C-alpha positions in Angstrom: -10.4 -7.5 -8.8 -9.8 -4.1 -10.1 -7.2 -4.1 -12.9 -3.7 -2.2 -12.0 -2.5 0.4 -13.6 -0.5 -0.8 -16.1 -3.4 -2.9 -17.3 -5.9 -0.3 -17.0 -2.9 2.1 -19.4 -2.5 -1.6 -21.9 -6.4 -1.4 -22.6 -6.7 2.1 -23.4 -7.4 2.7 -26.8 -4.4 5.6 -27.7 -4.8 8.0 -30.4 -1.9 8.2 -33.3 0.7 11.3 -31.6 0.1 12.7 -35.1 -3.8 13.9 -34.3 -2.8 15.1 -30.5 -0.1 17.2 -32.0 -2.9 18.4 -35.0 -5.3 19.2 -31.8 -2.6 22.0 -31.3 -1.7 22.5 -34.5 1.2 21.1 -34.8 2.2 20.2 -38.3 3.6 16.8 -39.0 7.1 17.8 -40.4 7.6 19.6 -37.0 7.0 16.3 -34.9 9.9 13.5 -34.6 8.2 10.4 -33.5 9.1 7.6 -31.5 6.7 5.4 -32.9 2.9 5.4 -32.9 2.4 7.2 -29.1 4.7 9.7 -28.4 7.1 12.1 -30.6 9.4 15.5 -29.6 8.2 18.4 -31.2 10.9 20.7 -33.0 12.2 23.3 -31.6 12.4 25.6 -34.6 8.2 25.2 -34.4 8.3 26.2 -30.6 10.1 29.4 -31.7 6.9 30.4 -33.8 5.3 30.4 -30.8 6.9 32.8 -28.6 4.9 36.0 -29.9 1.5 34.1 -28.5 0.0 34.7 -25.2 0.8 32.6 -22.3 -2.7 30.8 -21.1 -3.4 30.4 -17.2 -0.8 28.5 -15.5 -2.2 25.7 -12.5 0.5 24.6 -10.1 0.1 21.4 -9.2 1.5 21.3 -5.1 0.7 19.1 -1.9 0.7 18.4 1.4 4.1 16.6 3.0 4.1 13.4 1.0 3.5 10.1 3.5 4.7 6.5 2.9 0.4 6.0 2.0 1.6 8.7 -0.9 -1.0 11.7 -1.9 -1.1 11.5 -5.7 0.1 14.2 -6.9 0.5 13.5 -10.7 -2.8 11.8 -10.7 -4.6 14.9 -9.5 -2.4 16.8 -12.1 -3.8 14.5 -15.0 -7.0 14.2 -13.9 -7.7 17.9 -13.7 -6.3 18.2 -17.1 -8.7 15.7 -18.4 -11.4 17.6 -16.4 -10.7 21.1 -17.9 -11.1 19.3 -21.1 -14.1 17.6 -20.6 -16.1 21.1 -19.4 -14.9 23.1 -22.6 -11.7 24.2 -21.9 -8.6 23.9 -23.8 -6.0 22.2 -21.4 -2.6 20.4 -21.9 -0.7 18.9 -18.3 3.5 19.1 -17.8 4.9 16.7 -15.9 8.4 15.5 -15.0 9.6 12.4 -17.1 10.0 9.4 -14.1 13.4 8.8 -13.3 14.9 5.0 -13.5 15.7 5.0 -9.6 12.3 5.4 -7.9 10.5 3.3 -11.0 13.0 0.3 -10.0 13.4 1.3 -6.1 10.7 2.2 -3.5 8.0 4.4 -5.7 7.2 2.8 -8.8 6.1 4.3 -11.9 5.2 8.4 -12.3 2.8 8.3 -14.8 -0.7 8.9 -12.6 -2.5 5.9 -11.9 -6.0 4.7 -12.2 -8.1 6.3 -14.6 -5.9 9.4 -14.4 -2.4 8.5 -16.5 -0.2 9.6 -19.3 0.1 6.9 -21.6 2.0 4.8 -23.1 3.1 4.4 -19.4 5.4 1.8 -19.7 7.2 3.8 -22.5 7.5 6.9 -20.2 8.6 5.0 -17.1 11.2 2.7 -19.0 13.7 5.0 -21.1 11.2 6.7 -23.1 12.6 9.2 -25.5 16.2 8.7 -24.0 16.3 11.9 -22.7 17.8 10.7 -19.1 20.7 8.8 -21.0 21.6 11.9 -23.1 21.5 14.4 -19.8 23.7 11.2 -18.1 25.9 11.0 -21.1 26.8 14.7 -21.6 27.6 15.1 -17.3 29.7 11.8 -17.2 31.5 13.1 -21.0 32.6 16.3 -18.7 34.0 14.2 -16.2 35.5 12.1 -18.5 37.3 15.2 -20.0 38.7 16.6 -16.2 40.5 13.6 -15.7 42.0 13.5 -19.4 42.9 17.2 -18.9 44.4 16.3 -16.0 46.8 13.4 -17.6 48.0 14.9 -20.4 49.6 17.2 -18.5 47.6 20.1 -16.6 47.4 23.2 -18.8 45.1 24.4 -17.0 46.6 23.8 -13.0 43.2 22.1 -12.7 43.7 20.9 -8.5 43.5 17.2 -8.1 41.8 17.6 -4.4 39.6 20.0 -5.4 37.8 18.6 -8.6 33.8 19.0 -7.8 31.6 17.1 -10.5 30.2 13.8 -10.3 29.9 11.6 -12.0 26.2 10.4 -12.9 23.2 7.3 -13.6 19.8 6.6 -13.1 19.9 4.0 -10.9 19.8 3.9 -7.4 23.4 2.5 -5.8 24.6 3.6 -2.7 27.9 1.8 -3.1 28.9 4.4 -5.3 27.8 7.5 -3.4 32.0 7.8 -3.1 34.3 6.2 -4.5 37.8 6.4 -5.3 39.0 6.6 -9.0 42.4 6.3 -11.1 43.9 3.1 -9.5 45.8 1.0 -11.7 48.9 3.1 -12.0 50.3 6.0 -14.4 48.4 5.3 -17.6 44.8 5.1 -15.7 45.2 8.3 -14.2 45.8 10.3 -11.0 43.6 8.9 -7.9 41.4 10.4 -6.5 38.3 10.8 -4.5 35.0 10.9 -6.0 31.7 9.5 -6.1 28.1 9.7 -8.3 25.0 11.5 -8.0 21.4 10.2 -9.6 20.8 11.8 -12.8 18.0 13.4 -11.7 20.4 15.6 -8.7 23.0 16.6 -11.9 23.2 20.0 -12.6 23.3 19.4 -16.0 19.3 17.9 -15.7 19.0 21.5 -13.9 20.2 23.4 -16.7 18.3 21.2 -19.5 15.2 21.9 -17.3 16.1 25.9 -17.0 17.2 26.6 -20.8 15.0 28.9 -23.0 16.6 27.2 -26.0 19.8 26.0 -27.8 22.0 28.5 -27.1 21.2 29.5 -23.4 21.5 25.9 -22.7 25.1 25.8 -24.3 25.6 29.1 -22.7 24.9 28.2 -19.5 26.7 24.6 -20.0 29.9 26.4 -20.3 29.2 27.9 -17.0 29.8 25.0 -14.9 32.4 25.2 -12.3 34.0 21.8 -12.7 36.8 22.1 -10.2 39.3 24.9 -8.5 42.9 26.0 -9.0 45.5 25.6 -6.2 44.9 29.3 -5.6 41.4 28.6 -5.7 40.8 30.0 -9.3 37.5 28.0 -10.8 37.3 25.9 -13.8 34.7 25.9 -16.3 33.2 23.6 -18.5 33.8 26.3 -21.4 37.4 25.9 -20.0 38.2 22.2 -21.1 36.1 23.0 -24.3 33.5 20.7 -23.2 30.3 22.5 -23.8 30.3 22.2 -27.1 30.0 18.3 -27.2 27.7 18.5 -24.3 25.5 20.4 -26.1 25.2 18.5 -29.6 24.4 15.3 -26.8 21.4 17.2 -25.8 20.2 19.0 -28.8 17.5 16.4 -29.7 16.7 15.7 -26.0 15.7 19.4 -25.4 13.1 19.2 -27.5 9.9 18.6 -25.2 8.5 14.8 -25.5 4.0 15.0 -26.7 2.7 12.0 -25.4 -1.6 12.2 -24.0 -3.7 10.9 -21.3 -6.2 8.6 -21.1 -8.8 10.5 -22.6 -6.0 12.4 -25.6 -5.7 15.6 -23.6 -2.3 16.4 -24.9 0.7 16.2 -22.4 4.2 17.4 -22.6 6.3 15.3 -20.2 10.1 16.7 -20.5 13.3 16.6 -17.9 13.0 15.4 -13.9 15.0 16.9 -11.5 14.0 15.8 -7.9 12.6 18.1 -5.6 14.0 17.3 -2.5 17.8 17.5 -3.6 17.0 19.4 -6.9 14.7 22.2 -8.6 11.7 20.2 -8.6 10.3 21.0 -11.8 9.5 19.9 -15.7 11.8 22.1 -18.3 10.8 25.5 -18.9 10.7 24.5 -22.6 7.7 22.4 -21.7 5.3 24.7 -19.9 6.2 27.9 -22.0 5.1 25.9 -25.2 2.2 24.3 -23.7 1.2 27.7 -22.0 1.3 29.3 -26.0 -0.8 26.4 -27.4 -3.6 26.0 -24.3 -6.0 28.2 -22.7 -4.8 25.7 -19.4 -2.1 24.2 -18.3 -1.7 21.9 -15.6 2.1 21.3 -14.1 3.5 19.8 -11.3 6.2 21.1 -8.8 7.8 17.9 -6.8 6.9 17.0 -3.1 5.1 19.5 -1.0 4.9 22.9 -1.1 7.4 23.6 1.3 10.0 22.4 -1.9 9.1 21.6 -4.9 6.6 24.6 -4.9 9.1 27.0 -2.9 11.4 26.1 -6.0 9.0 27.0 -8.4 8.5 30.4 -6.9 11.9 31.2 -6.1 14.0 29.6 -8.8 11.5 28.9 -12.2 9.3 32.0 -11.7 12.0 34.6 -10.4 14.2 33.3 -13.3 11.6 32.8 -16.0 8.5 34.9 -15.8 6.1 32.5 -15.2 3.6 33.2 -13.1 1.2 30.6 -11.6 -2.6 32.2 -11.6 -3.7 29.5 -9.1 -2.3 26.2 -6.9 -4.1 23.4 -6.1 -2.6 21.8 -3.1 -3.2 17.8 -3.0 -4.2 16.0 0.1 -5.8 12.7 0.9 -7.5 11.7 4.2 -4.5 8.9 5.0 -2.2 11.9 5.0 -4.0 13.7 7.3 -4.3 10.9 9.3 -0.8 10.1 9.0 0.2 13.9 10.1 -1.8 13.3 13.0 0.3 10.6 14.8 -1.6 7.5 12.9 0.8 4.7 11.4 0.3 3.7 8.2 -0.7 0.4 9.2 -3.7 2.0 10.7 -4.6 4.4 8.7 -7.4 2.5 6.6 -9.4 2.9 10.0 -11.4 5.7 10.6 -9.9 8.9 12.9 -11.4 11.9 13.1 -9.4 13.1 15.9 -5.6 12.4 14.4 -7.2 13.6 11.4 -8.1 16.7 12.8 -4.7 17.3 14.7 -3.1 16.2 11.1 -4.3 19.0 9.5 -1.7 21.8 10.7 0.6 20.3 7.9 -2.1 21.0 5.3 -3.2 24.6 6.8 1.1 25.6 7.0 1.5 25.0 3.2 -2.1 26.5 2.4 -0.3 29.9 4.4 2.7 29.9 2.8 1.1 29.4 -1.0 -1.2 32.0 -0.4 0.7 34.6 2.4 3.9 34.3 1.5 3.7 34.0 -2.0 0.7 35.7 -3.1 -1.2 32.0 -4.9 -4.8 31.9 -4.5 -5.3 28.1 -3.7 -7.9 25.5 -4.1 -7.6 21.9 -1.9 -7.9 18.9 -3.8 -8.9 16.1 -1.4 -7.9 12.8 -3.6 -10.3 10.5 -2.6 -10.0 6.8 -1.6 -13.0 4.2 -1.5 -11.5 3.9 2.2 -12.0 7.3 3.5 -15.1 8.1 5.3 -17.8 10.9 5.4 -16.8 12.2 9.0 -13.3 12.3 7.7 -13.7 14.3 4.4 -16.2 16.5 5.9 -13.4 17.1 8.8 -10.8 18.0 6.2 -13.1 20.4 4.2 -13.8 22.0 7.4 -10.4 22.4 8.3 -9.9 24.3 5.0 -12.5 26.1 4.7 -11.1 27.6 8.1 -8.3 29.6 6.5 -10.8 30.4 3.9 -9.6 27.7 0.8 -12.3 25.6 -0.9 -11.9 21.9 -0.3 -13.0 19.6 -3.5 -13.3 15.9 -3.0 -11.9 14.6 -6.8 -12.1 11.1 -7.7 -10.0 10.8 -11.1 -8.8 7.6 -10.0 -11.8 5.5 -10.1 -13.9 7.9 -12.8 -11.0 9.5 -14.9 -11.8 13.2 -16.0 -15.5 13.3 -14.8 -14.6 12.4 -11.3 -12.8 16.1 -11.1 -15.1 18.1 -13.4 -16.1 20.4 -9.8 -12.6 21.0 -9.2 -11.9 22.3 -12.9 -14.7 24.5 -12.5 -13.2 26.0 -9.3 -9.6 26.6 -10.9 -11.9 28.4 -13.9 -13.5 30.4 -11.1 -10.7 31.3 -10.1 -8.6 32.0 -12.5 -11.5 34.2 -14.1 -11.5 36.2 -10.8 -7.8 36.4 -11.4 -7.1 39.8 -13.2 -2.8 40.0 -12.7 -0.8 37.4 -11.7 2.4 38.6 -12.1 2.2 41.8 -10.6 0.6 39.1 -7.3 3.2 37.2 -7.5 5.4 37.7 -4.3 8.7 35.9 -3.5 10.0 34.4 -0.2 13.2 36.3 -0.7 14.4 39.5 -2.8 17.1 39.0 -5.2 19.3 41.4 -3.1 19.5 39.3 0.2 22.6 37.3 1.3 22.7 34.0 0.5 22.8 33.1 4.0 19.5 35.7 4.1 17.7 33.5 1.3 18.6 30.3 3.3 17.1 31.6 6.5 13.9 33.3 5.1 13.3 29.9 3.4 14.0 28.0 6.6 11.9 30.7 8.8 8.9 31.7 6.6 8.4 28.1 4.8 9.5 25.3 7.2 8.9 27.1 10.3 12.4 27.1 11.8 13.8 28.9 14.4 17.4 29.6 12.8 19.2 28.1 10.2 22.8 26.9 11.0 26.5 25.5 9.7 29.8 24.2 10.6 32.7 27.2 10.3 33.8 25.4 7.3 30.1 25.6 5.7 30.3 28.9 6.7 33.1 29.6 5.0 32.1 28.2 1.7 28.6 30.2 1.4 31.0 33.8 2.4 33.3 32.6 -0.1 30.7 32.1 -2.7 29.1 35.1 -2.1 32.3 37.2 -2.3 32.8 35.6 -5.7 30.2 37.1 -7.2 27.7 34.1 -6.4 25.3 36.1 -4.1 22.7 36.7 -6.4 21.5 33.6 -7.2 18.6 31.8 -5.5 19.1 29.1 -3.2 18.1 25.4 -3.8 17.7 23.3 -0.7 18.4 19.5 -0.3 16.5 18.2 2.3 13.7 15.5 3.7 10.7 15.3 1.3 8.5 14.0 4.6 8.7 17.0 7.4 9.1 20.7 7.3 12.1 19.9 9.3 15.1 18.0 8.4 14.0 14.8 10.4 11.5 13.2 8.5 10.2 11.8 11.8 9.0 15.5 12.9 5.2 15.0 11.3 2.2 17.4 10.8 3.8 21.1 11.1 6.3 21.3 13.7 7.9 24.8 14.3 11.0 26.3 16.0 13.6 23.9 14.6 16.4 24.2 13.6 18.0 23.9 10.1 21.2 22.8 9.6 23.5 23.2 6.6 25.4 20.0 6.0 27.3 21.2 2.5 27.0 23.8 -0.1 27.5 23.0 -3.9 27.6 25.8 -6.5 25.7 25.2 -9.7 27.1 28.0 -11.6 25.4 26.8 -14.8 21.7 26.2 -13.6 22.3 29.5 -11.8 21.5 28.4 -8.0 23.5 27.5 -4.7 22.3 24.2 -3.4 22.2 24.5 0.6 22.0 20.4 1.6 20.7 20.4 4.8 20.6 17.4 7.2 20.6 13.6 6.5 20.1 13.5 2.6 21.9 11.9 0.0 22.0 13.1 -3.8 22.5 9.3 -4.5 20.0 6.9 -2.5 20.0 3.3 -2.0 17.8 0.6 -2.7 14.6 -0.5 -0.3 15.0 -4.1 0.9 12.3 -5.2 -1.6 12.8 -3.3 -4.6 10.3 -2.4 -7.2 12.6 -4.1 -9.6 12.0 -7.4 -8.3 8.2 -7.4 -9.9 9.0 -5.9 -13.0 9.1 -8.5 -15.8 8.3 -8.9 -19.4 6.3 -11.5 -20.5 6.5 -13.9 -23.9 4.6 -12.0 -26.0 6.7 -8.6 -24.8 4.3 -7.0 -22.7 6.0 -5.0 -19.5 4.2 -6.8 -16.4 4.8 -5.7 -12.6 5.3 -2.3 -13.1 3.0 0.1 -11.4 
């Protein structure tokens, strides 16, 4: 019987984190160790790197995800190890796993098989406490709002127009909507409220977009938390909350250094989801890695329509990061699923269904190459059940649109199984003259918020139009008139389809994208458009992963996958 992910990780021989840091030129005094195998790198040291040139940036994205799983994180790790194996100075940058999916349906997010970041149990469970700090900072602000109202409300907050929500890092559908302040005058004013999951919070987005501690504090102060009766915005700085919030987040802002099974250095830092937030690890981690390595592989959440779009239109737009190449992960199973095959039948060969399903891959490749101007390579994340005929059909579909597809076996073979992919990435980067000037954005800065949303829906999702209720249209116009029209748009929608209907597989076209809700994220400096039936507080499945996670009598974590 094959070893599980956690068994492989627990059997690995890890290097002390000081040795990993030494390979990057990080002095011991600039490390804040959390045990022997993970550490934070000081912000002071990161400031010394700013004058160094950046290395090559490899953006890992994927086809639209399926219940079978595509292995984007696993491929990120495998490619990083493969680049190291062929003699390149490589690092990887990943998001931190959220406890919601760890205990829910998805499980851990530290890679899999022989392509993992370690110590995987620590990374998947609490890690260095970053998410707890983000939750505390978010909830402190919520408490200060209600406290201000309770003690006289000198700012004139309209309790009907408090927009700031509390968060926690557990899927809990019962807390999506709540009434707080019950129990009499000493408990505050009763009002409707609710919880989001930590990864959807504006503080998480700010944390991942901030360029340094000063920028973090400035952005925290810009958060709009409520409005007065005459619709004047109340910000976190009006409540004198941003200083304490920054103090809570000070240590968390330093990136977390770990390693892969093959000792490639990795930053794992920040963790917004791409279906309800902007889906990228922290800018600080990615930029710092680029100053220390020749190649940095970073992951954007879910498919290219979500994570990669936000990487380009939010992160690249505001920070100057520019990908040299995009790796689009696809699997034989995913293509068959998008071709109409049900999950139970995916192990059986079905070339015809696979060929139908490659429309999903081609749509993503077209967006990456033609809309954004980023060269691409397809990584076929290999599974033992894949047949030669199916693999050949997938390779042919990519080649038909001028993209090389490489079979990668990193899950079973580690970095050695992805060396061909690494060589192709290096080849493309060598031909890439100027990634900065070549990158194209989906929409210009001066487009209106409605035009930006329409551009994403039509150019990336293949939709025919965008709709919204009269109330939502009025809210968008109000944000435009209030000076937020220059912000990028962050779309929250299902990850399973280009449309807002998760049942529409493949590459649907001509569908309608309806905006259900709009949220201003003034500190993150984008506007969130919530489309379709998407929740910012997920629920647990009937059989959550938490049911199988345990600890044995020796203190070893078991059942984590």
